[in-house]
C-alpha positions in Angstrom: 0.0 0.0 0.0 0.9 3.7 -0.1 2.1 5.5 3.0 1.2 9.1 3.8 4.8 10.0 2.9 4.0 8.9 -0.7 6.2 5.8 -0.5 5.0 2.4 -1.6 5.3 0.0 1.3 6.1 -3.6 0.4 5.9 -6.7 2.5 8.6 -9.2 1.6 10.2 -12.3 3.0 14.0 -12.3 3.4 15.6 -15.5 4.4 12.2 -16.7 5.3 11.5 -13.8 7.7 8.9 -11.1 7.2 10.2 -7.8 6.2 8.7 -4.3 5.6 10.4 -2.4 2.8 9.7 0.9 1.1 10.2 1.5 -2.6 12.7 4.2 -3.6 13.2 4.5 -7.3 16.0 7.0 -6.7 18.0 4.5 -4.6 20.5 2.6 -6.8 20.8 -0.4 -4.5 18.5 -2.4 -2.4 19.5 -1.6 1.3 18.6 -3.1 4.6 18.9 -1.4 7.9 22.1 -2.7 9.5 20.2 -3.2 12.8 18.1 -5.8 10.9 21.0 -8.0 10.0 20.6 -10.2 13.0 16.8 -10.6 12.3 17.6 -11.9 8.9 20.8 -13.9 9.8 23.1 -11.9 7.7 26.9 -11.7 7.8 28.1 -8.5 6.5 31.3 -7.4 4.7 32.6 -3.9 4.8 32.9 -2.1 1.5 34.7 1.0 0.4 31.4 2.5 -0.9 29.5 5.3 0.7 25.8 6.1 0.5 25.0 9.5 -1.0 21.6 11.0 -1.9 18.4 11.9 -0.3 18.9 11.9 3.4 21.7 9.4 3.1 24.4 11.8 4.0 27.8 10.1 3.9 27.0 6.7 5.5 29.1 3.6 5.1 27.8 0.7 3.2 28.3 -3.0 4.0 27.4 -5.8 1.7 25.6 -9.1 2.6 24.0 -12.0 0.7 20.3 -13.1 1.1 19.7 -16.7 0.6 16.2 -15.9 -0.5 14.4 -12.7 -1.3 10.6 -13.0 -1.9 8.1 -10.3 -2.9 4.8 -12.1 -3.4 5.5 -14.8 -6.0 8.7 -13.1 -7.3 11.7 -14.8 -5.8 15.5 -14.5 -6.0 18.1 -16.8 -4.6 21.5 -15.6 -3.4 20.7 -12.0 -3.8 23.4 -9.4 -2.9 22.2 -6.4 -0.8 23.7 -3.6 1.1 23.4 -2.7 4.8 23.5 0.7 6.3 22.0 2.7 9.0 18.4 3.7 8.2 18.0 5.7 11.4 17.4 8.9 9.3 14.5 7.1 7.5 13.0 5.5 10.5 13.2 8.7 12.7 11.2 10.5 10.0 8.7 7.7 9.8 8.3 7.6 13.6 7.7 11.3 13.6 4.9 10.8 11.1 3.4 8.0 13.3 4.5 5.2 10.8 6.1 1.8 11.5 9.8 1.4 11.1 10.9 -0.3 7.9 13.6 -3.0 7.5 14.9 -1.6 4.2 14.5 0.1 0.8 14.0 -1.6 -2.5 16.3 0.2 -5.0 16.6 0.5 -8.8 18.8 -2.5 -9.4 16.0 -4.8 -8.2 13.4 -2.9 -10.2 15.5 -3.1 -13.3 16.2 -6.8 -12.8 12.4 -7.5 -12.3 11.4 -5.3 -15.2 9.2 -3.4 -12.6 5.9 -1.7 -13.4 4.8 0.6 -10.6 1.1 1.5 -10.3 1.3 4.3 -7.9 -2.5 5.1 -8.0 -3.3 1.6 -6.6 -0.1 1.1 -4.6 1.0 -2.0 -6.5 4.4 -3.1 -7.7 4.6 -5.7 -10.5 7.7 -7.7 -11.2 8.5 -10.3 -13.8 11.3 -12.7 -14.3 
């Protein structure tokens, strides 16, 4: 569904665990909150990359592998994601009375899934 912030909110399953993600077409990579790494059983590896862009400041990125990434009946195995602090996102969401999110779906997943986004109805379509 669509949040009051205008974001599409997507329920997913990461490594078999429920996750709440937001869609950000401006984010290059799919990113999980580093605080969620234990919840999803992830081991992270530091990278030289830094996150830049809307509200991201200059935050360090880590990389991790998901065994399974499922959005409805769209599924990927051994999917590489990034981990970083999403405190800036969740602080803003909490101020708006919204639930914290586990992560952000970025453009690389949207491109890979040949995404069609129906903003009016709050639906994301992906195909293999």
